[in-house]
C-alpha positions as CSV (number, residue, x, y, z in Angstrom):
1,X,-14.2,-11.4,-1.0
2,X,-12.5,-13.4,1.7
3,X,-8.7,-12.9,2.1
4,X,-6.4,-14.9,4.3
5,X,-2.7,-15.5,4.6
6,X,0.3,-15.2,6.9
7,X,2.1,-11.9,7.4
8,X,4.4,-9.8,9.5
9,X,3.0,-6.4,10.4
10,X,5.4,-3.7,11.7
11,X,3.0,-1.5,13.7
12,X,0.5,-3.0,16.2
13,X,0.0,-6.0,13.9
14,X,-2.1,-3.9,11.6
15,X,-2.3,-4.2,7.8
16,X,-4.8,-2.8,5.2
17,X,-6.5,-4.7,2.4
18,X,-7.6,-2.9,-0.7
19,X,-9.3,-3.8,-3.9
20,X,-9.1,-1.8,-7.2
21,X,-11.1,-1.9,-10.4
22,X,-9.5,-2.2,-13.8
23,X,-9.1,1.6,-14.0
24,X,-7.2,1.7,-10.7
25,X,-10.0,3.1,-8.7
26,X,-10.3,1.9,-5.0
27,X,-13.6,0.1,-4.6
28,X,-13.1,-1.6,-1.2
29,X,-10.9,-1.4,1.8
30,X,-10.7,-3.1,5.2
31,X,-8.3,-3.2,8.2
32,X,-6.5,-6.5,9.0
33,X,-5.1,-7.6,12.4
34,X,-2.3,-10.2,12.2
35,X,-2.9,-12.8,14.9
36,X,0.8,-13.1,16.0
37,X,1.9,-14.2,19.4
38,X,4.2,-11.2,19.8
39,X,5.4,-8.1,18.0
40,X,7.9,-8.9,15.2
41,X,6.7,-12.4,14.5
42,X,4.5,-13.7,11.7
43,X,0.9,-14.9,12.1
44,X,-2.2,-15.6,10.2
45,X,-4.8,-13.1,9.2
46,X,-8.3,-13.3,7.6
47,X,-10.6,-10.6,6.5
48,X,-13.8,-10.2,4.4
49,X,-13.2,-7.4,2.0
50,X,-16.5,-5.8,0.8
51,X,-16.5,-4.0,-2.5
52,X,-18.9,-2.6,-5.1
53,X,-18.0,-3.0,-8.8
54,X,-20.0,-1.7,-11.7
55,X,-19.5,-4.8,-13.7
56,X,-17.6,-8.1,-13.7
57,X,-14.0,-7.8,-14.8
58,X,-10.3,-7.8,-13.7
59,X,-9.0,-6.0,-10.7
60,X,-6.2,-5.9,-8.2
61,X,-6.0,-6.9,-4.5
62,X,-3.5,-5.2,-2.4
63,X,-2.3,-5.9,1.2
64,X,-0.2,-3.2,2.6
65,X,1.7,-2.3,5.8
66,X,1.1,1.4,6.6
67,X,3.4,3.5,8.8
68,X,1.3,6.0,10.8
69,X,4.5,7.6,12.1
70,X,5.9,8.3,8.6
71,X,2.7,8.5,6.5
72,X,4.1,5.9,4.0
73,X,3.6,2.3,3.1
74,X,6.4,0.1,4.5
75,X,5.5,-3.1,2.5
76,X,3.0,-3.9,-0.2
77,X,1.9,-7.1,-1.9
78,X,-0.6,-7.2,-4.7
79,X,-2.1,-9.7,-7.2
80,X,-4.3,-9.2,-10.2
81,X,-7.6,-11.1,-10.2
């Protein structure tokens, strides 16, 4: 699955893309680097998210902004597909 958009990442312009199956099981994950001119500004990103699902069906795509310093997620956006 190809994901792209515009984002603001808070640490080293790094985000994470995840895809979940209908049961909420993580079936794919990929790092994202936001292509911004400088820290603290928005920029485009694009990533090919590989996953393996047992059957066709609904799922959820998540893009999150992890904080390595605090071990938490700073921001999260998701959509059902």
